[in-house]
C-alpha positions as semicolon CSV with decimal commas, in nm:
position;residue;x (nm);y (nm);z (nm)
1;M;-1,706;-2,984;3,935
2;D;-1,765;-2,651;3,763
3;T;-1,844;-2,365;4,029
4;T;-1,925;-2,119;3,771
5;P;-2,188;-1,860;3,895
6;P;-2,523;-1,859;3,707
7;L;-2,550;-1,559;3,500
8;P;-2,913;-1,469;3,390
9;I;-2,978;-1,340;3,043
10;A;-3,226;-1,063;2,960
11;E;-3,539;-1,180;2,831
12;E;-3,484;-1,028;2,511
13;F;-3,140;-1,186;2,453
14;R;-3,204;-1,534;2,501
15;T;-3,364;-1,609;2,172
16;D;-3,027;-1,462;2,004
17;M;-2,813;-1,661;2,225
18;H;-2,982;-1,993;2,203
19;A;-3,013;-2,023;2,585
20;E;-3,324;-2,073;2,821
21;R;-3,258;-1,907;3,123
22;N;-2,888;-1,887;3,219
23;L;-2,613;-1,897;3,030
24;S;-2,368;-2,239;3,032
25;A;-2,047;-2,251;3,199
26;T;-1,871;-2,172;2,864
27;Q;-2,071;-1,863;2,784
28;A;-2,056;-1,744;3,121
29;H;-1,680;-1,741;3,125
30;Q;-1,703;-1,583;2,755
31;V;-1,910;-1,280;2,900
32;L;-1,659;-1,268;3,218
33;L;-1,377;-1,244;2,977
34;Y;-1,520;-1,001;2,748
35;C;-1,594;-0,792;3,038
36;A;-1,233;-0,809;3,192
37;L;-1,063;-0,759;2,849
38;D;-1,301;-0,442;2,772
39;A;-1,267;-0,290;3,107
40;A;-0,877;-0,317;3,042
41;C;-0,916;-0,175;2,664
42;V;-0,757;-0,467;2,506
43;P;-0,864;-0,430;2,135
44;M;-1,058;-0,765;2,020
45;G;-0,904;-0,882;1,698
46;P;-1,016;-1,244;1,532
47;N;-0,717;-1,406;1,715
48;A;-0,826;-1,287;2,070
49;L;-1,178;-1,358;1,983
50;Q;-1,066;-1,731;1,932
51;A;-0,874;-1,740;2,213
52;I;-1,119;-1,620;2,429
53;G;-1,345;-1,892;2,319
54;R;-1,097;-2,130;2,403
55;V;-1,004;-1,999;2,740
56;A;-1,384;-2,008;2,798
57;E;-1,389;-2,402;2,779
58;L;-1,189;-2,416;3,098
59;D;-1,274;-2,454;3,405
60;Y;-1,428;-2,162;3,630
61;A;-1,096;-2,139;3,876
62;T;-0,841;-2,092;3,571
63;V;-1,084;-1,840;3,383
64;E;-1,103;-1,630;3,757
65;T;-0,723;-1,656;3,749
66;V;-0,680;-1,519;3,405
67;I;-0,950;-1,247;3,470
68;G;-0,706;-1,155;3,756
69;W;-0,403;-1,124;3,516
70;I;-0,600;-0,929;3,303
71;K;-0,702;-0,681;3,606
72;S;-0,380;-0,655;3,714
73;A;-0,225;-0,583;3,380
74;G;-0,480;-0,332;3,326
75;T;-0,396;-0,134;3,638
76;G;-0,031;-0,172;3,592
77;R;0,038;-0,372;3,910
78;Y;0,122;-0,716;3,921
């Protein structure tokens, strides 16, 4: 069972994202991963974008763990 919290989409972006009200779990995971990587100042190349897409397909608990690793690496604390 996926426990991904719903992320609302601003009305002006819904058409571009082909979404109705909330993001799908995979889309929400992608947003969360992008935000975590951006906050950690990780550059986004083509391979990184592909990896984000693959990781985003995993369950929320796994994605949340990966985001925790990114945050820890960004602060230098492990």
